[in-house]
C-alpha positions as CSV (number, residue, x, y, z in Angstrom):
1,M,6.0,4.5,13.0
2,S,3.7,3.7,16.4
3,E,1.7,6.8,16.8
4,R,3.1,9.0,14.7
5,V,1.0,10.8,12.4
6,T,1.5,10.3,8.7
7,V,0.0,11.9,5.6
8,V,0.1,9.7,2.7
9,T,-0.9,11.5,-1.0
10,G,-2.4,9.2,-4.2
11,A,-3.6,6.8,-1.8
12,G,-6.4,5.6,-3.3
13,S,-4.8,2.6,-5.7
14,G,-0.9,1.3,-6.2
15,I,2.2,2.7,-4.3
16,G,0.0,5.5,-2.6
17,R,-2.6,2.6,-1.5
18,A,0.1,0.4,-0.4
19,T,2.0,3.0,1.6
20,A,-0.9,4.0,3.7
21,I,-2.1,0.7,4.7
22,A,2.4,-0.3,5.5
23,F,2.2,2.7,7.5
24,A,-1.3,2.3,9.2
25,R,0.3,-1.5,10.0
26,D,2.8,-0.2,11.8
27,G,1.2,1.6,14.4
28,A,0.9,5.4,12.9
29,K,-2.0,7.3,12.8
30,V,-2.6,8.3,8.8
31,M,-4.5,10.6,7.0
32,A,-4.9,8.8,3.2
33,A,-5.9,11.6,0.4
34,D,-6.6,11.1,-2.7
35,I,-9.0,12.8,-5.8
36,D,-10.8,9.9,-5.6
37,L,-12.8,9.8,-2.5
38,Q,-14.6,6.1,-3.3
39,A,-10.8,5.1,-4.1
40,V,-9.0,5.9,-1.1
41,D,-12.6,4.5,1.5
42,G,-11.6,1.0,-0.4
43,T,-8.2,1.8,1.0
44,V,-9.2,2.6,4.3
45,H,-11.1,-0.6,4.1
46,M,-8.6,-2.7,3.3
47,A,-6.2,-1.9,6.2
48,E,-5.5,-2.6,9.6
49,G,-5.2,0.7,11.8
50,S,-6.2,4.0,12.1
51,L,-6.6,6.2,8.7
52,I,-9.1,8.3,7.3
53,A,-9.7,8.8,4.3
54,V,-9.8,12.4,2.6
55,Q,-10.8,13.9,-0.4
56,T,-7.6,16.3,-1.9
57,D,-6.6,17.9,-5.0
58,V,-2.9,18.4,-4.8
59,T,-3.2,21.0,-7.3
60,D,-5.1,23.5,-5.7
61,E,-3.3,24.8,-2.2
62,T,-7.0,25.7,-0.6
63,S,-7.1,21.8,-0.7
64,V,-4.0,21.2,0.7
65,R,-4.6,23.3,3.0
66,D,-7.9,21.8,4.2
67,L,-5.6,18.3,4.5
68,F,-3.2,19.4,6.6
69,E,-5.8,21.8,8.7
70,R,-8.2,18.2,9.2
71,C,-5.4,16.2,10.1
72,D,-4.2,18.8,13.1
73,R,-7.7,18.3,14.4
74,E,-8.9,15.0,13.6
75,L,-5.3,12.6,14.3
76,G,-2.6,15.6,15.4
77,T,0.6,17.4,13.7
78,P,2.2,15.5,10.9
79,T,5.6,14.3,11.3
80,V,5.6,12.2,8.0
81,L,4.6,12.9,4.7
82,A,4.7,10.5,1.6
83,N,4.0,12.4,-1.4
84,I,2.6,9.4,-3.9
85,A,0.4,10.9,-5.7
86,G,1.4,11.2,-9.6
87,V,0.5,11.4,-13.6
88,G,2.0,10.6,-16.7
89,V,1.2,11.0,-20.0
90,T,2.8,8.5,-23.1
91,T,3.9,11.0,-25.6
92,N,7.2,12.9,-26.8
93,A,7.5,16.4,-26.6
94,A,5.8,17.9,-30.6
95,Q,3.6,15.2,-29.6
96,T,2.1,16.5,-26.3
97,S,-0.3,19.4,-26.2
98,L,0.1,22.0,-23.3
99,E,-3.2,21.2,-21.3
100,S,-1.2,17.3,-20.9
101,W,2.2,19.4,-19.6
102,E,0.7,21.7,-17.8
103,R,-1.0,18.5,-16.0
104,V,1.4,16.8,-15.6
105,F,3.9,19.5,-14.0
106,A,0.3,20.2,-11.7
107,V,0.4,16.6,-10.4
108,N,4.1,15.9,-9.7
109,A,5.5,18.6,-9.5
110,R,3.0,21.2,-7.7
111,G,1.5,18.7,-6.1
112,T,4.0,17.2,-4.4
113,F,5.5,21.8,-3.4
114,L,2.1,22.3,-1.7
115,C,2.3,19.6,0.3
116,C,5.7,20.1,1.6
117,K,4.7,23.7,1.9
118,H,2.5,22.9,4.3
119,A,3.9,20.4,6.3
120,I,7.8,21.8,7.0
121,P,5.8,24.4,9.6
122,R,4.3,22.1,11.1
123,M,6.8,19.4,11.6
124,T,9.5,22.4,12.2
125,A,7.0,23.6,15.6
126,V,7.5,19.9,16.8
127,G,11.2,19.4,16.6
128,G,11.8,17.8,13.1
129,G,9.6,15.1,11.1
130,S,10.3,13.7,7.7
131,I,9.6,14.0,3.8
132,V,9.0,11.4,1.0
133,N,8.7,12.8,-2.5
134,M,7.6,10.5,-5.1
135,G,10.1,10.5,-8.2
136,S,10.7,7.8,-10.9
137,I,13.6,6.7,-13.0
138,A,12.6,8.4,-15.5
139,A,14.0,11.9,-13.3
140,L,17.3,10.0,-14.3
141,I,17.0,8.9,-17.2
142,G,15.6,9.1,-21.2
143,L,12.5,7.6,-22.0
144,P,11.0,7.3,-25.0
145,N,7.7,9.2,-25.2
146,R,7.9,10.2,-21.5
147,A,8.6,14.0,-21.8
148,A,6.7,15.7,-20.0
149,Y,6.7,13.2,-17.4
150,C,10.7,12.7,-17.3
151,A,10.9,16.9,-16.8
152,A,8.5,16.5,-14.3
153,K,9.9,14.2,-12.5
154,G,13.3,15.9,-12.7
155,A,12.0,18.4,-11.3
156,V,10.5,17.2,-8.0
157,V,14.2,15.4,-7.8
158,A,16.0,18.9,-7.8
159,L,13.4,19.7,-5.1
160,T,13.5,17.3,-3.0
161,R,17.3,18.1,-2.5
162,A,17.0,22.2,-2.6
163,L,14.4,21.9,0.5
164,A,17.0,19.2,2.5
165,V,19.3,21.4,2.4
166,D,16.5,24.4,3.5
167,H,15.3,22.3,6.6
168,A,18.2,20.0,7.9
169,E,18.9,22.5,10.3
170,Q,15.1,21.7,11.4
171,R,15.5,18.4,10.9
172,V,13.3,17.9,8.0
173,R,14.6,15.5,6.4
174,V,13.2,15.1,2.9
175,N,14.2,12.0,0.8
176,C,12.9,10.9,-3.1
177,I,11.9,7.8,-4.2
178,C,12.7,6.6,-8.0
179,P,11.2,3.7,-8.1
180,G,10.9,1.4,-11.9
181,T,8.1,-0.3,-13.4
182,T,6.0,-0.9,-11.4
183,Q,3.3,-3.0,-11.1
184,S,0.1,-1.2,-11.1
185,P,-3.8,0.4,-12.6
186,W,-1.4,3.2,-13.0
187,L,1.1,1.6,-15.6
188,E,-2.1,-0.7,-17.1
189,R,-3.2,2.4,-17.9
190,L,-0.5,4.1,-19.9
191,L,0.7,0.7,-21.5
192,D,-3.5,1.4,-23.0
193,D,-2.7,4.2,-23.6
194,A,1.4,3.7,-25.8
195,G,-0.3,0.0,-27.0
196,E,2.5,-1.4,-25.0
197,S,1.7,-4.8,-24.2
198,L,2.9,-5.8,-20.2
199,E,4.5,-9.3,-21.3
200,A,7.0,-7.2,-23.6
201,L,8.0,-4.3,-20.8
202,I,8.3,-7.4,-18.6
203,K,10.8,-9.0,-20.9
204,R,13.2,-5.3,-21.1
205,Q,13.4,-5.3,-16.9
206,P,16.9,-6.9,-16.2
207,L,15.3,-9.1,-13.5
208,G,12.6,-10.0,-15.2
209,R,9.6,-8.7,-13.4
210,L,8.2,-5.5,-12.2
211,G,8.0,-4.5,-8.9
212,T,5.8,-4.4,-6.1
213,P,3.5,-1.9,-4.4
214,E,4.4,-3.5,-1.2
215,E,8.5,-3.3,-2.2
216,I,8.5,0.3,-2.9
217,A,6.0,0.9,0.2
218,A,8.5,-0.6,2.0
219,A,11.4,1.3,1.3
220,I,9.6,5.1,2.3
221,L,8.4,3.6,5.9
222,Y,12.4,2.6,5.7
223,V,13.6,6.0,5.0
224,C,10.5,7.8,7.6
225,S,12.5,5.6,10.3
226,E,14.5,6.6,12.7
227,A,17.0,3.2,11.6
228,A,17.5,6.6,8.4
229,S,17.7,9.2,10.8
230,F,21.2,10.7,8.8
231,M,19.5,10.4,5.1
232,T,18.3,13.7,3.5
233,G,18.8,15.0,0.3
234,S,19.4,11.5,-1.1
235,V,17.4,9.5,-4.2
236,L,16.7,5.6,-3.6
237,V,16.3,4.1,-6.4
238,I,14.6,0.9,-7.0
239,D,14.4,-0.3,-10.0
240,G,15.2,-4.2,-11.2
241,G,18.6,-3.3,-12.5
242,A,16.2,-0.7,-15.0
243,T,19.4,2.0,-15.0
244,A,22.4,-0.2,-14.2
245,G,23.3,-0.7,-17.4
């Protein structure tokens, strides 16, 4: 990844933070974006390498446009994009307010679309690039009390495949990572909302533990590398066996 310019959204915590740090340690120049500027500043302080923190609301096209224009000015044309920003709610469809439904779709689906929309022309202009979108096993199987989240992540998987087909000739590869349950502050908040215990959740995992943000980040790094140059439109599941049964 030496000197490759990379944009990572959701870089203030969890998988996004681990991904931004992994790219920087691998030699990339990273624009680390998050809606929480203080959190993403913390990511920059933790990392070794070239990172710039920027406050971005991925649901707002003006904010996304500003992110990519700043990247152009300060780091150069981005050839790697990791769309990690996401939110979820722990309710079934009947319990989900329209506001919550639209918020989950706005961050997960619209945010992914907007970042891809502004990244792809830039990648095309310099001969190609790689995009990794953040799905979830919730896109592949039904999970209880995750109606909006399952639907939104399903949209991300479908969008990934459409983009891969549309832009293969321009050498823009687009893939999707679908993690299982991964240890993060976001997960802990969801468990609190749902009234579930972390211990019970761990016991349900076939490997007997949760994934780590660093494990998911390592997969993202691989998918964006030349070692994965024949990979596009793929959905890579990393879930400790949760969907194997």
